[in-house]
VEXVO-980076 format. One line per field, with one value per atom (N, C-alpha, C): x, y, z. Coordinates in steps of 0.1 Angstrom, whole numbers. Atoms other than C-alpha are relative to their C-alpha. Layout:
// residues N
x	(X  ...)
y	(Y  ...)
z	(Z  ...)
//
This chain:
// residues 392
x	(10  810  -10  8  783  -3  7  776  3  -4  773  12  -12  801  13  -9  821  -2  3  809  6  -3  814  12  -15  848  9  -6  856  2  -4  851  8  -9  880  -8  1  862  -13  13  841  -3  9  822  9  -10  842  -7  2  820  5  -4  828  18  -10  864  7  -1  861  -2  2  854  8  -13  875  13  -13  904  5  -3  901  7  -4  923  -1  5  918  8  -5  945  -6  7  927  -12  10  894  2  -3  904  3  -7  922  -16  17  883  -6  9  865  6  -5  890  -1  -4  890  -18  17  848  -4  4  843  6  0  865  -9  5  853  -15  11  818  -3  1  826  7  -6  843  -7  12  817  -18  14  787  2  -1  802  -2  0  809  -15  13  771  -4  7  760  5  -5  782  -11  5  768  6  -6  773  3  -1  782  -13  10  751  -10  10  734  7  -3  738  -9  5  729  -7  3  721  -7  17  688  -9  9  675  -15  21  634  6  3  626  -2  4  632  -6  5  609  2  -2  605  4  -8  615  13  -18  650  5  -7  656  1  -4  656  5  -11  673  14  -11  700  5  -5  702  7  -4  704  17  -15  735  8  -10  750  6  -1  746  8  -11  764  10  -8  790  6  -9  798  2  -4  794  14  -11  820  11  -12  843  10  -6  844  3  -11  849  11  -15  880  7  -10  894  0  0  884  8  -4  899  16  -18  933  6  -11  944  -1  -4  934  12  -12  960  10  -15  984  4  -7  989  -8  0  985  -2  -5  1002  -11  13  972  -12  12  945  0  -7  962  -1  -1  959  -19  14  917  0  2  922  9  -7  939  -7  15  915  10  -1  936  9  -10  954  -5  4  955  0  4  953  -10  10  922  -7  0  928  -5  8  919  -10  17  889  -12  7  882  -9  4  885  -6  7  870  -13  12  840  -8  4  836  1  4  841  -10  8  818  -14  12  793  -1  6  798  -8  12  791  -11  13  763  -9  8  747  -6  5  751  -7  7  738  -9  12  711  -7  2  703  -7  6  702  -13  12  676  -11  17  651  -3  -1  660  -9  10  645  -12  12  619  -11  7  609  0  -2  614  -16  14  584  -8  17  558  -3  0  568  -8  3  561  -16  12  529  -12  5  520  -4  0  524  -11  12  503  -15  14  474  1  0  485  -5  -6  495  10  -13  529  5  -10  555  10  -17  585  0  4  567  5  -3  573  12  -19  608  10  -6  614  -4  1  592  12  -6  612  17  -10  644  2  -2  635  0  2  624  10  -13  655  12  -10  683  -2  0  667  -4  -1  657  14  -11  689  7  -8  706  -1  5  683  7  -4  689  14  -11  725  2  -7  734  -11  4  708  5  -7  722  13  -15  759  -1  1  753  -8  0  736  10  -10  761  14  -18  793  -5  0  772  3  -11  792  6  -15  820  4  0  837  7  -4  856  -10  15  822  -10  11  805  2  3  794  1  6  787  -14  14  759  -8  7  732  -11  13  711  10  -7  740  -3  -2  744  -9  11  708  -7  8  691  12  -12  725  -2  1  719  -16  9  683  -2  0  686  8  -9  709  -4  7  689  -14  15  656  -6  7  654  5  -1  671  -14  10  641  -11  9  620  -2  -1  628  -5  4  629  -13  13  593  -8  9  575  0  -1  587  -5  7  577  -11  14  542  -2  6  542  2  -2  558  -11  8  533  -15  14  504  1  -2  519  -1  7  516  -14  13  483  -9  4  475  1  -4  493  -11  10  472  -15  9  443  -5  0  449  4  -1  462  -16  12  430  -13  7  409  2  -3  424  -9  11  404  -11  9  383  4  -5  404  18  -9  437  9  -4  456  13  -12  491  7  -10  509  1  1  495  7  -6  503  15  -16  540  4  -7  545  -2  0  531  7  -8  554  13  -16  585  2  -1  575  5  -3  571  12  -13  603  12  -8  621  2  1  607  7  -4  618  13  -19  655  4  -5  655  1  1  645  12  -14  670  14  -13  699  0  -7  694  -7  2  684  11  -11  716  14  -12  738  -2  4  722  -4  5  710  13  -12  745  1  -5  746  -10  9  714  7  -5  726  11  -8  761  -6  5  743  -9  5  722  8  -14  754  8  -10  774  -10  2  744  0  4  737  12  -13  777  5  1  772  -7  3  749  5  -5  770  13  -11  795  12  -15  827  -2  4  822  13  -12  858  -3  0  841  -7  0  843  -14  13  805  -3  2  804  11  -9  830  -3  6  807  -6  7  789  14  -13  823  3  -4  830  -6  13  799  -3  -2  802  13  -12  836  -6  4  825  -9  12  792  9  -10  820  6  -7  839  -9  8  813  -10  8  797  10  -13  833  -3  2  823  -13  16  786  -6  6  776  6  1  797  0  4  787  -13  12  754  -2  1  759  0  0  767  -4  16  741  -12  16  713  3  1  725  -4  6  721  -13  17  686  -6  12  676  1  0  692  4  -10  711  12  -15  745  -2  -1  752  12  -10  781  12  -12  818  1  3  810  0  3  817  0  -3  813  2  -7  831  1  -1  823  -13  15  797  -10  6  787  -16  14  748  1  3  737  -14  14  702  2  0  691  -5  2  686  -15  12  651  -7  0  647  -3  -10  660  -7  1  647  -19  15  609  -3  6  611  12  -13  644  1  2  652  12  -13  680  7  -11  711  2  -1  722  10  -8  749  -3  8  724  6  -1  731  -13  15  702  -8  8  683  -16  16  644  -2  8  625  -14  12  595  -13  9  567  -10  12  540  5  -6  565  2  3  569  -14  13  533  -1  3  524  -11  7  508  -13  12  480  -6  7  474  0  4  472  -13  14  444  -3  5  422  -2  7  409  11  -9  426  6  -5  424  6  -12  442  14  -10  464  12  -10  477  0  -7  473  12  -14  500  16  -8  520  -1  -1  514  11  -10  528  11  -17  560  7  -11  574  6  -3  576  10  -9  591  11  -9  608  19  -17  644  6  -8  642  4  -6  662  11  -7  679  -5  1  679  -13  14  642  -9  11  627  2  1  635  -13  18  601  3  -6  609  -15  13  583  -3  1  587  -4  -2  584  -14  13  553  -10  7  540  -8  10  530  -2  7  523  -18  17  492  -8  10  482  -4)
y	(-5  637  -4  5  633  12  -17  666  -2  3  668  7  -4  692  -10  6  663  -11  6  650  12  -12  688  6  0  688  -9  5  664  4  -8  686  11  -6  702  19  -17  740  -1  0  736  13  -10  765  6  -6  793  -2  1  787  -17  14  745  4  0  757  5  -1  775  -7  15  746  -9  14  720  6  -5  742  7  -6  756  -15  9  738  -18  12  706  -17  5  686  -3  2  694  -3  3  688  -10  21  651  -6  9  646  1  -4  658  -15  8  636  -16  17  604  -1  1  609  -3  2  615  -16  10  588  -15  7  565  -6  1  567  -6  10  558  -10  15  530  -7  10  514  -2  -1  526  -6  6  517  -18  12  483  -9  3  479  1  -2  490  -15  13  460  -15  12  432  -5  11  408  1  0  413  -13  13  389  2  3  370  -1  -2  370  -9  4  349  2  -2  355  -13  12  320  -6  4  317  12  -10  352  -2  2  356  8  -4  358  17  -13  398  0  -1  417  14  -11  445  7  -11  470  -5  2  456  1  5  445  15  -14  479  11  -8  495  -7  2  472  3  -4  482  14  -16  518  0  0  509  -9  5  487  12  -17  518  6  -8  539  -1  5  517  1  4  514  14  -14  551  5  -10  563  -11  5  534  7  -10  555  7  -10  584  1  0  572  -3  2  554  12  -14  592  8  -11  609  -4  5  590  -1  -1  589  13  -17  629  2  -1  630  -6  3  606  1  -1  612  13  -18  654  -1  0  650  -8  6  623  7  -9  645  11  -10  674  1  5  656  4  -8  664  9  -10  699  5  0  694  -6  3  695  -8  10  682  -10  10  652  -12  13  617  -13  7  600  0  0  589  -3  8  574  11  -11  607  2  -5  615  -11  10  577  -1  2  576  12  -9  610  -4  4  601  -12  16  565  7  -5  577  6  -8  603  -9  5  580  -11  9  554  2  -12  581  2  -5  594  -12  16  559  -6  9  544  13  -9  576  3  1  581  -12  12  547  -1  -3  552  11  -9  581  -7  7  558  -10  6  532  6  -6  557  4  -3  567  -12  15  527  1  6  524  11  -7  555  -6  4  540  -16  15  503  5  3  514  3  -3  531  -9  18  496  -5  9  481  4  -5  496  3  1  496  -14  10  462  -10  0  462  -4  1  452  -12  10  428  -4  -1  411  -6  0  398  16  -16  440  3  -3  438  1  -2  427  15  -14  460  10  -12  480  -2  -2  466  6  -6  470  13  -14  507  6  -7  516  -1  -1  503  7  -4  510  12  -14  544  10  -7  553  -1  6  535  12  -7  554  18  -9  587  6  -6  589  -6  3  574  12  -9  600  12  -10  628  0  -2  623  0  -2  618  10  -12  649  9  -12  669  -7  -2  653  -6  0  650  15  14  652  -6  4  648  9  -8  659  7  -11  683  13  -11  701  1  3  694  17  -14  725  12  -14  747  8  -5  764  -6  8  756  -16  12  729  -10  15  702  1  6  711  -1  -2  720  -15  11  682  -6  12  665  8  -4  684  -3  3  680  -15  16  640  -4  6  643  5  -6  662  -6  2  647  -11  10  617  5  -1  634  15  -9  664  -7  10  634  -3  5  623  9  -11  657  5  -10  670  -19  11  633  -11  4  613  5  -2  633  -1  3  628  -10  14  594  -3  -2  597  1  -10  618  -12  8  595  -12  13  565  -1  -3  575  2  -6  587  -13  10  553  -9  11  534  2  -6  559  -8  2  544  -14  11  513  -8  1  509  3  0  522  -8  9  499  -14  13  469  -4  2  470  13  -12  508  6  -12  528  4  -5  542  3  -4  538  2  -8  549  -13  10  517  4  -9  524  13  -10  558  -1  -1  552  -10  8  526  8  -11  552  10  -6  575  -1  4  555  -1  -3  549  16  -15  589  0  -7  593  -3  5  570  6  -2  581  19  -15  621  0  -4  611  -8  -1  595  7  -16  629  5  -10  647  -8  4  626  4  -2  631  18  -14  671  3  -2  672  -3  2  655  4  -4  668  14  -14  705  9  -1  715  2  5  703  11  -11  725  13  -9  752  7  -5  751  2  -4  747  11  -14  776  10  -11  795  2  -1  783  3  -9  791  8  -14  820  9  -4  830  -1  2  815  10  -10  839  14  -9  866  0  -1  883  -7  -1  882  -7  6  856  6  -12  877  12  -12  907  3  -1  922  0  0  923  -13  11  889  -10  7  877  -6  8  869  -17  9  848  -14  8  830  -6  8  822  -6  7  810  -15  16  785  -9  9  774  -7  6  767  -11  16  743  -6  11  728  -10  12  713  -3  7  707  -13  13  687  -11  11  667  -7  5  660  -8  6  654  -7  9  635  -12  11  606  -8  1  603  -5  3  597  -14  13  558  -1  2  556  9  -5  583  -5  2  569  -16  14  531  3  -5  555  1  -3  562  -12  12  527  -9  9  510  5  -3  532  -9  -4  531  -20  11  490  -6  7  485  -5  9  473  -16  14  439  -8  6  422  -12  15  384  -5  6  369  -14  18  333  -3  1  323  -10  14  290  4  -3  285  -2  -2  296  6  -6  300  16  -13  333  5  -3  354  1  -3  358  -10  15  319  -6  4  314  10  -8  343  4  1  346  16  -14  382  9  -5  396  8  -8  423  -8  8  415  7  -6  425  12  -14  460  3  0  450  -10  10  425  10  -6  432  2  -7  452  -4  6  425  5  -3  427  -9  7  413  1  4  392  1  -5  412  -10  11  384  -8  8  359  8  -6  390  3  -5  397  -16  11  382  -12  13  344  8  2  355  13  -12  389  0  2  376  4  0  387  -12  14  357  2  -5  375  1  -1  369  16  -12  410  7  -5  415  -4  3  394  5  -8  412  17  -14  448  -5  2  433  -2  0  423  11  -10  454  10  -5  475  -5  1  453  -3  -8  459  15  -13  493  -4  -3  490  -11  16  452  8  -2  474  6  -8  497  -7  11  479  8  -9  507  4  -6  518  -1  9  520  -3  2  517  -16  14  478  -8  6  460  -14  11  428  -11  8  401  5  -7  421  12  -11  452  4  -1  472  7  1  478  -13  14  444  -3  6  435  7  -9  464  -5  8  442  -11)
z	(-1  1175  -15  13  1147  -3  6  1123  -13  17  1087  -6  0  1090  -4  3  1087  -17  21  1050  -11  7  1038  1  4  1049  -10  12  1023  -10  11  999  -2  -3  989  -2  -1  983  11  -13  1016  2  -3  1024  12  -12  1053  14  -18  1082  2  0  1076  4  -3  1076  12  -16  1109  10  -13  1131  -2  3  1114  -1  -2  1115  13  -15  1151  11  -4  1168  2  0  1157  5  -11  1176  13  -12  1204  3  4  1192  -2  0  1183  11  -13  1217  6  -8  1231  -1  6  1208  6  -2  1215  14  -13  1255  1  -2  1255  -5  10  1226  7  -9  1249  14  -13  1282  -2  0  1269  -3  5  1249  16  -14  1282  7  -16  1306  -4  8  1279  5  2  1278  16  -14  1316  6  -3  1319  0  5  1300  3  -4  1312  11  -6  1334  17  -12  1371  7  -7  1400  4  -6  1410  -14  9  1376  -8  12  1347  -17  13  1309  -5  5  1299  6  -3  1319  2  -1  1314  -2  5  1311  -17  17  1271  3  0  1266  -12  8  1253  -11  7  1224  2  -3  1244  5  -1  1260  -12  11  1228  -8  8  1213  10  -11  1242  -1  3  1239  -18  9  1203  -3  -2  1213  1  -6  1232  -11  6  1206  -14  8  1180  5  -7  1202  0  -5  1210  -14  16  1168  -2  -1  1169  5  -6  1194  -8  6  1179  -11  12  1145  5  -2  1162  7  -4  1179  -11  16  1146  -8  8  1127  7  -7  1154  0  3  1157  -11  13  1118  0  -2  1124  2  -9  1150  -5  3  1138  -14  18  1098  -2  6  1097  -14  14  1059  -5  8  1050  -1  2  1060  -9  7  1045  -15  12  1009  0  1  1012  -4  7  1005  -14  14  974  -9  9  942  -8  8  918  0  -4  931  -9  2  923  8  -13  960  -1  0  960  20  -13  998  10  -9  1016  2  4  1001  8  -2  1006  15  -17  1044  5  -5  1050  0  4  1032  9  -5  1048  14  -15  1084  2  -4  1082  -2  3  1068  10  -12  1094  12  -17  1124  -6  0  1109  -2  2  1098  13  -17  1134  7  -5  1150  -5  5  1127  4  -4  1135  14  -12  1169  2  -2  1168  -8  8  1144  10  -7  1173  10  -7  1198  -2  6  1178  3  2  1173  18  -14  1218  -1  -7  1221  -8  8  1193  11  -7  1209  13  -14  1244  -4  -1  1235  -8  4  1212  8  -11  1241  8  -13  1266  -9  10  1234  -3  3  1232  -11  10  1199  -6  -1  1198  7  -7  1209  -4  4  1201  -17  14  1168  -10  9  1159  -4  -1  1164  -14  13  1126  -9  8  1113  5  -8  1136  -6  3  1123  -17  9  1088  -4  4  1090  7  -5  1114  -13  7  1093  -17  16  1057  1  -1  1067  3  -3  1081  -12  16  1051  -12  10  1026  2  -5  1045  -6  0  1044  -13  22  1008  -5  10  993  7  -1  1014  -6  2  1008  -17  13  969  -5  10  966  4  -2  984  -12  6  964  -16  16  929  -6  14  900  7  -3  921  11  -14  953  -2  4  934  -2  3  926  7  -8  955  12  -12  985  -16  6  953  -1  3  961  13  -10  987  -2  6  964  4  -6  975  14  -20  1012  7  -5  1020  5  0  1014  9  -7  1031  14  -7  1061  9  -7  1064  2  2  1056  15  -18  1091  6  -15  1113  -1  5  1100  11  -10  1127  11  -13  1152  1  -4  1151  2  -3  1150  16  -15  1183  7  -6  1195  4  2  1188  0  4  1182  16  -14  1213  14  -17  1244  -4  4  1227  5  -4  1226  12  -11  1260  8  -7  1274  -2  6  1255  11  -9  1269  14  -14  1305  2  -3  1303  -4  0  1292  8  -12  1316  14  -13  1343  -3  2  1325  -2  -2  1324  22  -16  1364  7  -3  1371  -4  3  1353  5  -8  1370  14  -8  1400  2  -1  1396  8  -12  1420  -7  6  1418  12  -13  1449  0  -4  1460  -3  8  1446  -14  16  1410  0  4  1413  1  1  1422  -14  14  1393  -14  11  1367  -1  -2  1382  -4  9  1376  -11  22  1337  -3  5  1336  1  0  1350  -6  5  1333  -16  7  1301  -1  -4  1317  -3  2  1316  -12  13  1285  -11  12  1265  9  -3  1291  -4  6  1279  -12  15  1244  -3  5  1245  7  -9  1267  -11  10  1239  -12  16  1208  0  9  1212  -1  7  1211  -16  17  1174  -5  8  1166  4  -3  1182  -7  1  1168  -18  19  1128  -3  1  1136  -3  4  1141  -12  12  1114  -15  15  1086  2  1  1101  -6  4  1093  -17  13  1060  -6  6  1050  -2  0  1055  -6  14  1028  9  -9  1053  17  -17  1085  8  -11  1097  3  -4  1102  12  -22  1142  -2  -9  1147  -2  3  1137  15  -6  1161  14  -9  1194  -8  6  1170  -3  6  1156  14  -12  1194  3  -4  1202  -8  6  1174  -3  -11  1184  14  -16  1220  -3  4  1208  -7  8  1183  9  -15  1216  2  -12  1232  -5  9  1206  2  0  1206  16  -16  1246  -3  -4  1248  -13  9  1212  2  3  1218  15  -15  1260  -5  4  1245  6  -5  1250  15  -12  1285  9  -4  1297  1  3  1279  10  -17  1304  9  -11  1331  2  2  1320  3  2  1310  13  -11  1338  16  -9  1362  3  -1  1376  7  0  1380  4  -8  1394  -11  5  1389  5  -4  1402  -13  13  1363  3  2  1360  -12  9  1334  0  -2  1345  -8  10  1315  5  -4  1334  3  -9  1343  14  -17  1378  0  0  1391  4  2  1384  19  -16  1422  1  -1  1419  2  0  1415  12  -13  1449  11  -9  1466  4  2  1481  7  -3  1502  1  3  1490  -15  10  1465  -5  9  1436  4  -5  1443  -10  11  1430  -8  8  1414  -11  9  1393  -17  16  1352  -3  5  1339  -7  9  1330  1  1  1320  10  -8  1347  -4  4  1341  7  -12  1357  6  -9  1361  8  -10  1378  16  -10  1402  9  -9  1415  6  -11  1444  -5  6  1438  6  -5  1464  -4  10  1439  -13  14  1408  -6  6  1387  -10  4  1376  -12  11  1345  -11  9  1311  -8  6  1304  15  -11  1340  -4  2  1326  -9  9  1297  1  -9  1316  6  -7  1340  -14  11  1304  -3  4  1290  7  -10  1322  4  -4  1327  -7  13  1290  2  0  1301  15  -15  1338  1  -3  1330  2  -4  1326  11  -9  1355  12  -11  1379  6  -8  1398  10  -14  1433  9  -6  1452  -14  11  1415  -4  1  1413  4  -3  1409  2  -9  1430  3  -5  1442  17  -13  1477  -1  -2  1463  5  1  1473  -10  10  1445  -7  2  1437  17  -7  1468  3  -3  1471  -14  12  1438  2)
//
């Protein structure tokens, strides 16, 4: 799981609230983290692997939105691997981890591992938050016809730059001037928690606003194409709205427990003695949400692939030779339900007799297509025979 408590635990003089959660059934907690992260990593990779009937070598050119979604999954996979490695070491070498609590020690490797593994997890999940924010921005700009593949370089610079800067800054402030003196007062801890949760809160607050404005802009574009808003246009707008809703739902499910847990722990830190009987329910709630975090945080990767692509099936195709793409040989049939969740070229899927001849209409098709291209699950598949396109 990803929590700033991982970094504060590296301080020998850690606060009582951090000590409470980190010492609560550590074997069970690490086992939960390993199990959840392993399942999520394996299922996420399975979702992204090509399926039978489709080849990666002749895929249509990816858009900026599909590239961002892939990078989000990559960050989740790498973050999950960090959780697995860290929890495995904690379970397999308890004496090695116990040296972190020793103030006057000569062995620096326990602290180096503690800080390094915590920074790796924080950096990857922070980058994931920034990529989610970029996805919302890109979706809005695409509809406004102000973005494209050329902007992906700017997104890389912003995402990795801000994630690295905030991570390093938070760690530097927490451990200043040394590990042995960190956590001496809130002036060390609070900046670290702010830099950790700032991108999470940004996605939680700003993304719904951007998604809502994007949906409104999509409706305006669809109405402007022919001057009317038919059932087909309404269906496409609804599919895009549902897609955004599922993304935010997964995010809230996976990270709301972190906000609740951190609020409870901060409340306990403000108390003179966190072991008082009146605080028993608060302590229990903090420990319960701590375990929930160990389950839900690593599962974000797999749940996001379900929101992005739907369930893509088990039929993995590991033969990497070239083959004909299904939709190139199909005139009226839909894409195989087990196909790899690839971007669908919106322009090539519009029925020839229904193409808009003006350049403005073509730009509108491209803008809408970049939002709907990755939604290839169930009845939402946008294919040449789809009623959505036949209506246009």
